[in-house]
C-alpha positions in Angstrom: 12.6 -7.7 21.3 14.9 -4.4 21.9 13.5 -2.4 19.4 16.6 -2.7 16.7 15.4 -4.0 13.0 17.1 -5.5 10.4 19.7 -3.3 8.8 19.0 -4.7 5.3 16.1 -3.3 4.9 16.9 0.2 6.8 19.8 1.0 4.8 18.9 1.6 1.2 22.2 2.3 -0.9 23.2 -1.8 0.6 20.2 -3.8 -0.5 19.2 -1.6 -3.3 21.5 -4.0 -5.5 19.8 -6.9 -4.0 18.6 -9.2 -7.2 15.5 -12.0 -6.7 16.7 -15.1 -9.0 14.4 -17.4 -9.6 13.9 -20.7 -11.4 10.1 -20.7 -12.2 7.9 -23.7 -14.1 7.1 -25.2 -9.9 3.3 -25.1 -9.0 3.0 -23.8 -5.6 1.5 -25.9 -2.4 1.1 -25.2 0.9 -0.1 -22.3 3.7 0.8 -19.2 3.4 -0.3 -16.2 6.0 -0.9 -12.5 5.0 1.3 -9.9 6.8 -0.9 -6.5 8.2 -1.8 -4.0 5.7 1.3 -1.8 4.7 -1.3 1.3 3.6 -3.2 0.8 7.1 -0.4 0.7 8.8 1.0 4.0 7.5 -1.6 6.7 8.4 -2.2 4.9 11.2 1.5 5.8 12.4 0.9 9.3 11.3 -2.2 9.5 13.6 -0.1 9.2 16.2 1.1 12.4 16.1 -2.3 13.8 17.5 -1.8 12.6 20.8 0.8 13.0 23.7 -0.5 9.7 25.2 1.0 6.6 24.1 -0.5 4.6 20.7 0.0 1.1 20.7 -0.1 -0.4 16.8 -0.4 -4.5 16.2 0.5 -6.5 13.2 2.7 -3.5 11.8 4.1 -5.2 8.8 8.0 -5.7 8.9 8.6 -3.6 5.2 10.7 -0.6 4.2 8.1 1.8 4.0 7.2 1.5 7.9 10.9 1.7 9.5 10.7 4.8 7.1 7.7 6.4 8.8 9.1 4.8 12.2 12.5 7.0 11.7 10.2 9.4 11.0 8.7 9.7 13.9 11.6 9.6 15.7 13.4 12.7 13.8 10.2 14.6 14.4 11.5 13.4 18.7 8.9 10.7 18.9 9.6 7.5 21.4 9.3 4.3 18.9 9.5 0.9 20.9 8.9 -2.2 19.1 8.5 -4.9 22.4 7.9 -7.6 19.7 8.1 -7.6 16.0 4.7 -6.6 14.7 3.6 -4.5 17.7 4.9 -0.8 17.7 4.1 1.4 20.5 4.6 5.0 19.9 4.7 8.2 22.5 4.5 11.4 20.6 4.5 13.4 23.8 7.8 14.7 23.3 7.4 15.9 19.8 9.6 18.9 19.2 10.3 19.6 15.6 7.6 19.7 13.2 9.6 18.8 9.6 9.6 15.7 7.7 13.2 15.8 6.0 14.1 15.6 2.0 15.9 12.1 2.9 13.2 10.7 4.2 10.3 11.7 2.2 12.1 11.5 -0.8 11.4 7.5 -0.9 8.0 7.2 0.5 5.0 9.3 -0.5 2.9 8.5 2.3 5.5 10.5 4.2 3.3 13.7 3.5 0.4 11.8 6.1 2.3 13.8 8.6 1.1 17.4 7.4 -2.3 16.8 9.1 -1.5 15.9 12.4 1.3 18.2 12.8 -0.3 21.4 11.7 -3.8 20.0 13.7 -1.7 19.3 16.8 0.8 21.8 17.4 -0.2 24.5 14.7 2.8 24.0 12.3 3.9 21.6 9.6 6.9 21.4 7.1 7.2 18.1 4.9 9.2 18.1 1.8 7.1 17.4 -1.5 7.0 13.7 -1.6 8.7 10.8 -4.2 7.7 7.0 -3.9 7.0 5.3 -6.8 6.9 6.6 -10.4 3.4 5.8 -11.4 2.3 9.2 -12.2 2.3 12.8 -10.7 -0.1 12.0 -7.9 -0.7 15.5 -7.4 -1.3 17.1 -3.6 -2.5 19.9 -4.2 -6.3 18.1 -3.0 -4.4 18.1 0.4 -3.0 21.4 0.9 -6.8 23.2 -0.9 -8.7 21.2 2.1 -6.2 22.2 4.7 -6.3 25.8 3.2 -10.1 25.4 3.6 -9.8 24.3 7.5 -7.8 27.4 7.9 -4.3 26.8 7.6 -2.1 28.9 5.7 0.0 26.6 2.8 2.9 28.0 1.4 5.9 26.6 -0.3 9.7 27.0 0.3 12.5 25.5 -1.4 10.7 22.5 -2.1 8.9 22.3 1.7 5.3 22.4 2.2 5.1 24.8 5.4 1.7 24.7 6.7 0.6 26.8 9.5 -2.6 27.8 11.8 -3.5 28.9 14.8 -6.1 26.4 15.4 -8.0 25.1 12.3 -12.0 25.1 11.8 -13.9 22.6 10.6 -15.7 23.3 7.1 -17.6 21.9 4.1 -14.9 20.2 1.8 -16.0 18.4 -1.8 -12.4 16.4 -3.3 -13.0 16.8 -7.1 -11.5 13.4 -7.5 -11.0 10.3 -4.7 -8.0 10.8 -2.9 -6.9 7.7 -0.3 -4.4 9.7 1.5 -5.9 13.2 1.0 -9.6 11.3 2.8 -6.4 10.4 5.9 -4.7 13.9 5.6 -7.9 15.4 6.0 -9.9 13.2 8.2 -6.5 13.3 11.0 -6.5 17.0 10.8 -10.1 17.7 11.5 -10.4 15.8 14.3 -8.9 18.1 16.1 -10.5 21.0 14.5 -12.7 23.5 16.0 -16.2 22.8 14.9 -17.6 20.5 12.6 -16.1 18.8 9.1 -17.8 17.1 6.4 -15.9 15.4 4.1 -17.9 14.7 0.2 -16.2 12.3 -2.3 -14.2 10.7 0.5 -12.2 7.5 -0.5 -14.0 4.3 1.1 -10.6 2.0 1.0 -10.4 -0.1 3.8 -7.1 1.8 4.8 -9.2 4.5 5.6 -12.1 3.0 7.5 -9.2 1.0 9.4 -7.4 5.0 10.1 -11.3 6.2 10.9 -11.6 3.2 13.2 -7.9 4.0 15.3 -9.2 7.5 15.3 -12.4 7.0 17.2 -10.7 4.6 19.8 -8.4 7.9 20.6 -11.5 9.8 20.9 -12.6 10.8 17.6 -15.8 11.6 16.8 -16.6 10.4 13.0 -19.9 9.4 11.7 -20.5 8.0 7.9 -17.2 5.4 8.3 -17.2 3.6 5.2 -19.1 5.6 3.1 -18.5 8.6 0.8 -19.3 11.3 3.4 -17.5 11.6 6.4 -19.0 13.9 9.2 -16.1 14.9 11.5 -16.7 17.0 14.8 -13.4 18.0 16.1 -12.0 17.6 19.9 -9.9 19.5 22.2 -7.6 16.6 22.4 -6.8 12.9 21.6 -5.6 10.2 23.9 -4.1 6.5 23.7 -5.5 4.0 22.0 -4.6 0.0 21.2 -5.4 -1.0 17.5 -4.7 -4.1 15.2 -3.8 -3.1 11.9 -6.0 -4.7 9.1 -4.6 -7.4 6.7 -3.2 -6.7 3.6 -5.3 -7.2 1.0 -3.2 -6.8 -1.9 -0.6 -9.2 -0.5 -3.6 -11.7 -0.2 -4.8 -10.8 -3.8 -1.0 -11.2 -5.0 -0.7 -14.7 -3.6 -4.2 -15.6 -5.1 -2.8 -15.0 -8.3 0.5 -17.1 -7.2 -1.5 -20.0 -7.1 -3.1 -19.4 -10.3 -0.1 -18.4 -12.5 1.7 -21.4 -11.3 -1.1 -24.4 -11.3 -1.1 -24.6 -7.4 -3.1 -24.8 -4.7 -2.2 -22.3 -1.3 -4.1 -21.8 1.8 -4.0 -18.4 2.1 -4.6 -17.4 6.0 -4.9 -14.1 7.9 -6.7 -12.4 5.1 -10.1 -9.8 5.2 -12.0 -11.7 1.8 -14.7 -9.0 2.6 -11.8 -6.6 1.1 -11.1 -8.4 -1.5 -14.2 -9.4 -3.5 -13.9 -7.1 -7.1 -10.8 -9.2 -6.9 -11.8 -12.1 -6.0 -15.2 -12.0 -8.2 -12.9 -11.1 -11.4 -10.3 -13.9 -10.8 -13.0 -16.7 -10.1 -14.7 -15.1 -13.7 -11.5 -16.5 -15.3 -11.3 -20.1 -14.2 -9.3 -19.7 -10.7 -11.3 -21.7 -7.7 -11.4 -19.3 -4.9 -13.1 -21.2 -1.6 -13.6 -19.5 1.7 -13.0 -21.5 4.2 -13.5 -19.4 7.1 -13.9 -15.9 8.1 -9.8 -15.6 7.8 -8.9 -17.9 5.0 -9.2 -18.4 1.5 -8.4 -21.7 -0.7 -7.2 -21.2 -4.4 -6.6 -23.8 -7.2 -7.0 -24.2 -10.7 -8.7 -26.8 -12.4 -9.0 -25.9 -15.9 -7.3 -23.5 -18.5 -8.1 -19.7 -17.6 -9.9 -17.7 -19.9 -9.1 -13.8 -20.3 -10.9 -11.4 -19.2 -11.2 -7.4 -19.2 -10.7 -5.3 -16.6 -10.8 -1.8 -15.0 -9.2 -0.1 -12.3 -11.6 2.0 -10.5 -11.7 3.0 -6.7 -13.2 1.2 -3.9 -15.2 -1.3 -4.2 -13.9 -1.4 -7.5 -10.8 -3.2 -9.1 -7.6 -2.1 -7.0 -5.2 -0.6 -9.3 -3.0 -1.9 -7.3 -3.9 -5.5 -8.5 -3.3 -4.3 -12.1 0.4 -5.4 -12.7 -0.3 -8.9 -11.2 -3.5 -9.4 -12.9 -1.4 -8.5 -15.9 0.6 -11.4 -15.4 -2.0 -13.5 -14.9 -3.7 -12.7 -18.3 -0.6 -13.9 -20.4 -1.4 -17.6 -19.0 -5.0 -17.2 -20.2 -6.6 -17.9 -23.3 -7.6 -15.5 -25.5 -7.2 -11.8 -25.5 -8.0 -9.2 -22.5 -7.5 -5.9 -22.2 -6.0 -3.8 -19.0 -7.7 -0.7 -18.5 -5.7 1.8 -15.9 -7.9 4.4 -14.8 -6.4 5.8 -11.5 -2.6 6.5 -12.5 -1.5 7.6 -15.5 2.0 5.7 -15.9 1.6 2.3 -14.2 2.2 0.2 -17.3 5.8 0.4 -16.6 5.8 -3.4 -16.1 4.3 -4.1 -19.8 7.9 -3.8 -21.2 9.5 -6.1 -18.4 7.3 -8.7 -19.2 7.6 -8.5 -22.6 11.2 -9.7 -22.3 9.9 -12.6 -20.7 7.7 -13.5 -24.2 4.5 -11.9 -23.2 2.5 -10.4 -26.0 1.4 -7.1 -24.7 0.2 -4.1 -26.6 -0.2 -0.7 -24.6 -1.9 2.0 -26.1 -3.1 4.9 -23.9 -5.0 3.8 -20.4 -4.9 0.1 -21.7 -2.7 -2.7 -22.2 -3.6 -5.5 -24.4 -2.5 -9.1 -23.7 -2.9 -12.0 -26.1 -2.3 -15.5 -24.2 -1.5 -17.7 -23.6 2.1 -17.3 -23.8 5.3 -19.8 -23.0 7.6 -17.4 -20.8 11.0 -17.8 -20.4 13.0 -16.6 -18.2 15.2 -13.3 -18.7 16.9 -10.4 -17.0 14.1 -7.8 -15.9 14.2 -4.7 -13.9 11.7 -3.4 -11.3 10.1 0.2 -11.7 7.8 0.2 -8.8 6.2 -1.9 -5.8 3.6 -3.5 -7.8 5.3 -3.8 -10.9 7.8 -6.3 -8.7 5.1 -8.6 -7.5 4.2 -9.0 -11.0 7.7 -9.7 -12.2 7.9 -12.3 -9.6 4.5 -13.7 -10.5 5.5 -13.9 -14.1 9.4 -15.5 -13.3 7.9 -18.6 -11.3 5.5 -19.1 -14.3 8.7 -18.9 -16.8 10.9 -21.4 -17.5 14.3 -21.5 -16.6 16.0 -18.7 -15.0 14.2 -14.8 -14.2 16.8 -12.4 -12.4 15.3 -9.4 -10.8 16.9 -6.2 -10.2 16.2 -3.2 -7.7 13.9 -5.3 -5.7 14.2 -2.8 -2.9 10.7 -1.9 -4.5 9.4 -4.7 -3.1 10.4 -4.6 0.0 8.8 -1.0 0.3 5.2 -3.2 0.7 6.1 -6.7 0.8 7.1 -8.7 4.2 10.0 -11.4 3.3 8.1 -12.0 0.1 10.8 -14.7 -1.1 10.7 -16.4 2.2 6.9 -16.5 1.9 7.1 -18.0 -1.4 10.2 -20.3 -0.9 8.1 -22.0 2.1 5.6 -22.9 -0.6 7.8 -24.8 -2.8 8.7 -21.9 -5.2 12.8 -21.5 -6.0 13.5 -17.8 -5.6 16.3 -16.2 -3.3 17.7 -13.1 -2.9 20.9 -12.3 -3.9 23.4 -9.6 -2.5 25.2 -7.8 -4.7 
């Protein structure tokens, strides 16, 4: 492959009008493979800015956010080759610019991950304030305060974050709340800082661990990986590496729910069950049968009625916020009442009103949604509001009778690799309709 990618994902104005048409009521059966983790590939791509040597990343998912990050690296002057579809070979030895432009940043909050690597290696970074999903404020103040503690001068100029430093210096930094992207940004910056940095209350998500393991391959000195305390001894330079991105635990969780909500049976391959334990345990408790057949494969089925159970989102290893919307969709088909409490983001129930359009009985109050089931869902016209909300609407549409149309599916393209093709291969009646 020559590195060219599908223009339908690159061109937002064109694909922004795409819709999904779903005819529900079909039990899904068959085998579906999980793609690489979007939320791991994004920081790993950003990490390539830390070295002038070539970094090869494998199992990179073919989704819009990763294409955007690739374009960001190329705008900075890096060379990105795609010798095969899910392999990226990046060389940032030719980086000439240190600014992440607004036109790219506005579509993807993860663009802020360029901040730490740029200021650490080049002493200068300019990143527009980020965009992405509308699921809460998600302030980056914690990132900026952490960089200041490493000695960077951080200013805001016309909506652009400007960070400068002769060379960052190690420091002790305690995050007041757990922040995944904040931990990742600081981890990358500290890798090239002078002296030792200790990060307290660090995020422990598998995606953070994956980034840390890539950095170690590049020559970083990091202790405490997969723990809330990370110790980074800065080095003068980092080198190239070859790294395979972990499987996407949220995509795997979404497929588990897809099997359950349709009363089907799916074999889910190329996943990492240890990253999904909170989700697996919760779904087993409501009646979903999940069998691990080998290290990377789960078999999912339902043989009895589902029973409603409460869930509360939490930082890893708790129940992930990125599975909350999918779980809510499933609870519409469970016997009894379930309280779904969202403790990570303050505005992440926008899918609830769309599920109500299908007939779901859901009441939202504060940080909790109260779901009464089971409910017969019937097809309707829906609008996706964010990435995971999109997934929940697809799941509900698969369970509903009749025809469901979902607008603004570019949201789901940000994080799921051709989900309609994967679902169609296991029996779903779903198609992408170009407008």
